[in-house]
C-alpha positions in Angstrom: 10.9 21.3 -63.9 10.6 24.9 -64.9 12.5 25.8 -68.0 14.1 29.1 -67.4 15.7 31.4 -69.9 14.2 29.7 -72.9 12.2 31.4 -75.7 8.6 30.2 -76.4 8.3 27.3 -78.8 7.2 29.5 -81.7 10.6 31.2 -81.8 12.0 28.1 -83.6 9.8 29.1 -86.6 11.1 32.7 -86.2 14.6 31.4 -86.3 14.0 29.5 -89.5 12.5 32.6 -91.1 15.6 34.6 -90.0 17.9 32.0 -91.7 15.8 32.1 -94.8 15.9 35.9 -94.8 19.7 35.7 -94.8 19.7 34.5 -98.5 18.5 37.9 -100.0 21.1 39.8 -98.0 23.9 37.5 -99.3 22.6 38.0 -102.9 22.7 41.7 -102.5 26.1 41.6 -100.8 27.5 39.7 -103.8 25.9 42.1 -106.2 27.3 45.1 -104.4 30.8 43.7 -104.0 31.1 42.5 -107.6 30.0 46.0 -108.8 26.8 45.0 -110.5 24.8 47.6 -108.5 27.2 50.4 -107.7 30.4 49.7 -109.7 32.4 49.3 -106.6 31.6 52.7 -105.1 30.2 52.6 -101.6 26.6 53.9 -101.4 26.5 56.4 -98.5 23.5 56.9 -96.3 24.9 59.6 -94.0 27.4 62.3 -94.8 30.8 61.8 -96.4 32.5 61.1 -93.1 32.2 57.4 -93.7 30.3 56.9 -90.5 27.8 54.5 -92.0 27.6 53.2 -95.5 25.2 50.8 -97.3 28.1 48.4 -97.9 28.7 48.4 -94.1 25.0 47.7 -93.6 25.1 44.7 -96.0 28.1 43.4 -94.2 26.7 43.4 -90.7 22.9 42.7 -91.3 23.4 39.0 -92.5 25.6 38.3 -89.4 22.9 39.7 -87.1 20.1 37.8 -88.9 22.0 34.5 -88.8 22.9 34.9 -85.1 19.3 35.8 -84.2 18.0 32.9 -86.1 20.5 30.4 -84.6 19.8 31.7 -81.1 16.0 31.5 -81.6 16.4 27.9 -82.9 18.8 26.8 -80.2 17.1 28.2 -77.2 13.4 27.7 -77.8 11.3 25.4 -75.7 10.4 21.9 -76.8 6.8 20.7 -76.8 7.4 18.8 -73.6 10.2 20.4 -71.6 11.2 17.9 -68.8 14.4 16.9 -66.9 15.5 14.6 -69.6 15.2 17.3 -72.3 17.0 19.7 -70.0 19.8 17.2 -69.5 20.1 16.6 -73.3 20.2 20.3 -73.8 23.0 20.7 -71.2 25.0 17.8 -72.6 24.6 19.1 -76.2 25.8 22.5 -75.1 28.8 21.1 -73.4 29.8 19.0 -76.4 29.3 21.9 -78.8 31.7 24.0 -76.7 34.3 21.2 -76.6 34.1 20.6 -80.3 34.1 24.3 -81.2 37.2 25.1 -79.1 39.0 22.0 -80.5 38.3 23.3 -84.1 39.4 26.8 -83.0 42.7 25.5 -81.5 43.4 23.4 -84.6 42.7 26.4 -86.9 44.9 28.6 -84.8 47.8 26.2 -85.2 47.4 25.5 -89.0 45.9 28.6 -90.5 47.8 31.9 -91.1 47.4 34.9 -93.2 44.2 36.4 -94.6 42.1 33.3 -93.7 42.9 33.9 -90.0 40.0 36.4 -89.7 37.5 33.8 -91.1 38.7 31.3 -88.5 38.2 33.9 -85.8 34.6 34.3 -86.9 34.2 30.6 -86.4 33.8 31.2 -82.7 30.8 33.4 -83.4 28.4 30.9 -84.9 30.0 27.5 -84.7 28.9 26.7 -81.1 25.3 27.4 -81.9 25.4 25.3 -85.1 27.0 22.4 -83.4 24.6 22.7 -80.4 21.5 22.6 -82.7 22.8 19.7 -84.6 23.7 17.6 -81.6 20.6 18.5 -79.7 18.3 17.7 -82.6 20.1 14.4 -83.1 19.7 13.4 -79.5 16.0 14.3 -79.6 15.7 12.2 -82.7 17.5 9.2 -81.1 15.3 9.6 -78.0 12.1 9.6 -80.0 13.3 6.6 -82.1 14.1 4.6 -79.0 10.7 5.4 -77.5 9.0 4.2 -80.6 10.9 0.9 -80.6 10.0 0.1 -77.0 
């Protein structure tokens, strides 16, 4: 079976590097927002029109880095990509969507106010995280069952 629309296997390492690169951005974000670097004043890159600021950069860069890392980790090929792995991948994707939308509906019902925006961002990264967890768990179970037999 030909695995279409999957990244090469080395992209999983690139995804891990992206996730590890997220840590310095979060440290800088905390330093900027708590006023240790700029005393709460936005650092401007362009003119005073507010088109692009450093604080805006430190808000969106971690999100882009995390999403790129998760996408690379989730959709990179396995060492042996066959029909069974493809079926595990499809089942894991389906379960991650079910689980994510269940959490999303529950959060819509029970969460109001300022935390609502955080729950809306749940739909951005949660399907990828749950997919990676379930797919890796199923691969682990498959390898364990093959070693036992």
